[in-house]
TORKOL-345367 format. One record per atom (N, C-alpha, C): y, x, z. Coordinates in pm, whole numbers, plus 50000, padded with zeros to 5 digits. Layout:
BEGIN
YXZ...
***
This chain:
BEGIN
644931707253130643951712753224643631702353331642381701653372642011692453478642351698253613642621689253708643001693553842641801699453915642091706354028641001712154107640131701054164640751689254192639951678354248638881674054152639181674754020638201670353921636991679753918637211692153952636101701753951635041697954053635461690954160634531687154264633591676154220633931669354109633071658554061632421662353929632221675353910631571680153789630221673353773629911669453651628651662653626628781647753625629841642453681630081628053680630961624353561630831612153517631691606953410633011602753475634101608953430635411606353488636101595253412636521585053485637001572553423638391568953472639211564153378640491557853412640381543153374640881534453460640791520153438642181514453413642301506553307643571500053275643361485053267643971477853358643851463253365645131457953428645781448253364647081443853410647031436053540645961428953570645871421053692645271429553805646021430953911645651440254018644291436954079644021424354105642771420654168641581424854082641661422053953640561425553863640501440853844641651447253845641661461853830640951468453948641261463754069640621469354187639111466454185638771454554135637351451054125636611460254029637221463253916636611472453820636431486353879637491491053946637431504454007636311505154111636201494654193635171494454297633791494154235633631485754134632331484354069631871497654008632771504153937632421516653872632191527853974632961527754081632851538254183631531537554259630901525954257629641524354330628491531354260628701534854132627651542154060627811557054087626761563554128626841577554170627151587054055626941582453931627201590953815628601589253758629381580353819630731577553769631781580953874632971584753829634081587953917635371582253859636001572853930637281567453886638381576953930639111582453832640141592453862641551586653863641661573753831642981567453833642961553953767644001546053790644091532853728645561529353706645781519853618647131515653585647091501153535648261494753538648341480953496648491479353346649011489553279649241488753134649001502253070648621501952945648351514452875649601523052866650741516952847651991524552839652261532052970651881525853084652061532153214651001542753241649881541753169648751550553199648761563553121649651564853025649631576652938649821589653016650721589653113650911601653193649681604753278649041594153331647801595753407646721601853320646591596753200645561601553108645831616053067647071619153042647431632853005647111642453119647381638053243647171646753358645661648253391644931637353393643541637653438642541640453328642901638053201641981640153090640611633753118640581620653143639311614153176638341614553059637051613553090636041612952986636101599552913636321589052992636321575452938637481567352995638151559952911639141550252957638561536252935638501528453042638111514353032639401506353021639661500952903640911494152873640681479252858641141471452955640991456952949642141450852870641791442652773642781436152688642641421052699643741414152721643751399552724644551394452605644401381752568645191376352458646691378552476647141378552602648571379952628649081394152604648191404152616648651418052599647901425152487647411417552389646581423252281647331433752199648671432952197649431442752119649351456852178648941457852305648861471152367647771479752302646861473352228645831480852159646451490452056647651487152011648331495551912648781509051970648711510452103649081523052167647931533052173646761529052123645601538052128645871551752065646561552551950646851565951896647611574851994648521568852074649251576652173648321581552282647351573352317646381577452418645611589752370645171589652245644391600952194645261613552180646551611652162647451623252162647511629252302647471620652404647541625252542646251631952586645121627552530643821633252566642851631252451642771641452366642001640052242640521637652264639971643252372638541642052394638141628952463639131621552515638831609252588638311598452493637291591352538636741580152462637201567152528637371556852449637901544152499636901532852482636631525852592635861513452588636811501952614636921493052519637831481652531637071469752587637631463452691637101450952745637941439552689637281430052626638021419452556637501405652595638371395752579637951381752596636941378552484635911371052518634871368152420635371359552305636511352852323637031344252218637801351852112638141364552142638941372452049638031380151955637721374351840636791380551746637441391351660638761391351653639451400951569639641414551638639681414351771639981426551845638981437851821637651435151816636741446351790637081454151664637441447151556637791454151433639051462451453640071456751516641311463951538641081476151626640311474351732640071485351827639321496851762638281493851684637481504251622638291511551515639131504251443639971510651342640961520251404641361517451528642341525951595641671537151676640351537851672639671549151734638871546251858638801533651904637991530352021636521533551992635811538052093634401541252076633511529152097634071518552156633261506652178634081495052229633501483252218634121470952266633051462852343633401458152461632511450152543633241437652586632631426052569633271413752611633171412152763634191405852821634291404952967633261395753031632561387952950631541379053009630181385953025630131398952997628881406353013628701410853158627501415553191627181419153328627771432753366627801435253498628261448253549627361459553500626051457053495625111467253446625401470753300625801460653223626101463053082627351471653069628331469453158629531477653158629211492253183628411494753283628021508553315627261514953198626361507153139625571512253027626491515652908627491507052885628431509552774629221522352799629671524452923630421536552959629561548752936628321548352982627411559752966627121562352818626991551552743626671552752601627781559752523629021555052539630121561252462630431575152513630201577552643630411591152694629401600752631628241595652595627221603852532627451605752383628551600252331628881602352192628441591352097627951580152150627531569052065628621558352058628531549951958629421538451948628791526752023629631517852076629111506052147629781493552092628981485152031629441472051988628461461652039628991450952094628161439752137627321435052019626051431952044625171428351933625651415951858626171406151931626671394151864627871397451776628711406851825629861411151745629401418651621628401427351637627871434751524627311425151420626571414951466626001405251373627101397751299628161394251371629281387251309629941395751202630151408651235630791417651139629881419951017628601420551041627661422250930627741410350835627831398250893627951386350808629241386650727630341390450793631621390750726631661401050614630931412150633630971422750535629771422650440628991411650445627841410750357628291408650213627431412150116627811410549975628241396449939627681386250004628021372449971629471369350002630041376550100631421373850138632411381250052631911389549961632771397749877633011390849743634201391149693634511385949562634191396549455634411409249489634181420149395632701421949369632351423549242630961425949205630531439649253629351440249318628911452749378627671458149306627581471249301626401477649246625261476449347624001478849305622891478449400623111488449514622761484149633622951492549751622201505749737620991505149683620191517249672620891527949585621561523349481622251532649393623381539849467624111532249546625221538149622624721548249724623701544349797623161553149901622571565749838621911564249722621321575749654622371585749609623611581049593624681590049546625221598949658624851596149784625341603849897624641617549903625421627649935624831640949955624241641850096623351651450120622801653050256623901655050361624961662450328626041664750422626781651550450626991643450348627671630650367626831621450456625531621950445624651614050531624791618650677624911631750696625081637050831626401632150890627441632250810628751627350857628651612550898627961604550816627811590350846627061588450978626021596150999625261595151124626141597751246627011607651234627881611351346628991600851365629481595051255630431583951267629761572351342628501569851311627761559251377627591561451526627661574051570627571577251712628921576851782629971573851705631291572551765632101585151768631671595651698632411608151701633661607351613634731614051659635951614751580635851626751485636831627751395636781638051292636621652151348637391655151453637331668751510635951671451570635371661151635634061663051695632991664551587633141657051478632211658651366632311672851309633541677551294633761691051241633061701451328633211700051459632601709551552631071708751545630551696651534629091694851531628471700751405629221700151294628681704851166629221718651127630061724451213630631737751189631421738051058632241727551039633131726850924634521723550973635511723550884636891720850924637181705950927638241702151000638681688251003639001683250861639611691850781639981687950644638731684950562637691692950581636431690550508635821677150549635881674050678635391661050725636161649850657637491651350652638321641150588637921639450441637671650450372637271649750230635911642750217634981646050307633671639450304633821624250323634651620250419634841605950445635481598950326636441605550265637061599650146636041597550036635171607250014634111605949913633131594849950632811594150079631861584050126632441569950105633711568150141634351555050122634271550949976634531560449885634511557349744633111553949694632131561749735630751559549689630171546349741630471542949866629911530849926630821518649910632011520849854632981510049833633341503049964633641511050065634131505650193635581509850209636331501750283637781504050290638181513850399637411514450508637841522450621636641525950709636931532250822635891537150913635041525850969635671514551001634921503351058633941497650955634401495850833633491490750730632341500450705632641513450712631591523450698630571522050811631061520050932630191518651049629241506951030629791495450989628951483650971627981485550855628461491550746627591494150630626431503150671626751513350751625721522750795624681516050883625131507450975624191500251061623311490950978623931484150882623221474150804622151480250715622411492550668621531498650570620751510750623620711512050756619871522350816620371536450803621671538150774622241551450765622671556750903622761547851001623091551551139622381541851232622141546251353621431537951450622381528351519621931516051537622721506151611622851510551757624001507751823624121510551966623161501952045622611507652150621621500252230622291493552349
***
């Protein structure tokens, strides 16, 4: 349950900030607090320290800064979602770390933003994922598309059109919602079906499109017009 204090900021996006360096953490909190539509409800130096904060405050969005030195903390994301299932996570990463976006999205992050982007871009990313969309930097998306292109695959692939034509209307709806960053439970609620049914749909989709996981599905969907790219 959210505290009474949170009720006073109804309508605002409630944010928790996680950044190990105090100076930068305070800077992030100040920057976000200056936007009238955002409310910082707490901050912490590490994700492990923030779990109790997240469980108590149930923020809408967690801004999680990751550096090369603490990149393993991304593995705690499943624990974060256990503490607050509805919370969405925006990961801030060093621009040199090209592997982190894949790891973060596979673990359930709704978006990744590199730290060399502008303050306005940070606010836009927060608003975007809070609205249920996925956020990937365009350069990162382009890189992932190249990596997952047919030329990079050793396995012989069937024509894309044939695979897409094999999808049912319901499976297309599921793909669209995955492209918006929704988790299985949220997809189930949106389509008025069970979590288990969503899982079955995703399993079928992975098989039909020959993708290995949720991230590959996301990139496949963006590349082939099955879902809209994040703006």
